[in-house]
C-alpha positions in Angstrom: -7.4 -7.2 -9.8 -8.3 -11.0 -7.9 -5.0 -10.8 -6.3 -5.9 -7.2 -4.9 -9.2 -8.8 -3.1 -6.3 -11.7 -1.7 -4.6 -8.9 0.0 -6.4 -8.7 3.4 -6.2 -12.8 3.9 -2.5 -13.2 2.9 0.0 -11.9 5.7 3.1 -12.9 3.6 2.8 -10.7 0.4 5.4 -12.9 -1.5 3.0 -15.4 -3.3 1.0 -12.6 -4.6 4.2 -10.9 -5.7 5.6 -14.0 -7.3 2.2 -15.1 -9.1 1.9 -11.8 -11.2 5.8 -11.8 -11.5 5.5 -15.6 -12.9 2.9 -14.6 -15.1 4.7 -12.5 -17.3 7.7 -14.7 -17.8 8.5 -15.9 -21.5 9.6 -19.1 -20.7 6.7 -21.5 -20.6 8.2 -23.5 -18.1 9.0 -21.3 -15.6 5.8 -19.6 -16.0 4.1 -22.9 -14.6 6.6 -23.6 -12.2 6.2 -20.2 -10.3 2.6 -19.6 -10.9 2.0 -23.0 -9.3 4.1 -22.3 -6.6 2.6 -19.1 -5.7 -0.7 -20.5 -5.8 0.3 -22.9 -3.6 1.3 -20.3 -1.5 -1.7 -18.4 -1.9 -3.9 -21.4 -0.9 -2.0 -21.8 2.2 -2.7 -19.0 3.6 -6.3 -18.8 2.8 -6.7 -22.0 4.5 -4.8 -20.4 7.7 -7.3 -17.9 7.7 -10.5 -19.5 7.3 -10.9 -18.5 3.7 -11.0 -21.4 1.9 -12.6 -24.9 2.3 -12.3 -28.1 -0.2 -15.3 -29.4 -1.2 -15.6 -32.6 -1.9 -18.5 -34.3 -4.0 -19.1 -37.9 -4.7 
């Protein structure tokens, strides 16, 4: 459901599809690598759209 909420903010759909597909892999390493790559792609798009800002607390 959360991936669906990101649709309007992600012009490129490949990270969302990759995240979904990678999560269902049976190979642990492949699943972790795919989900991490997809997550990075999602974050990159959200930053470009101005929807994601990192907050650093001392």
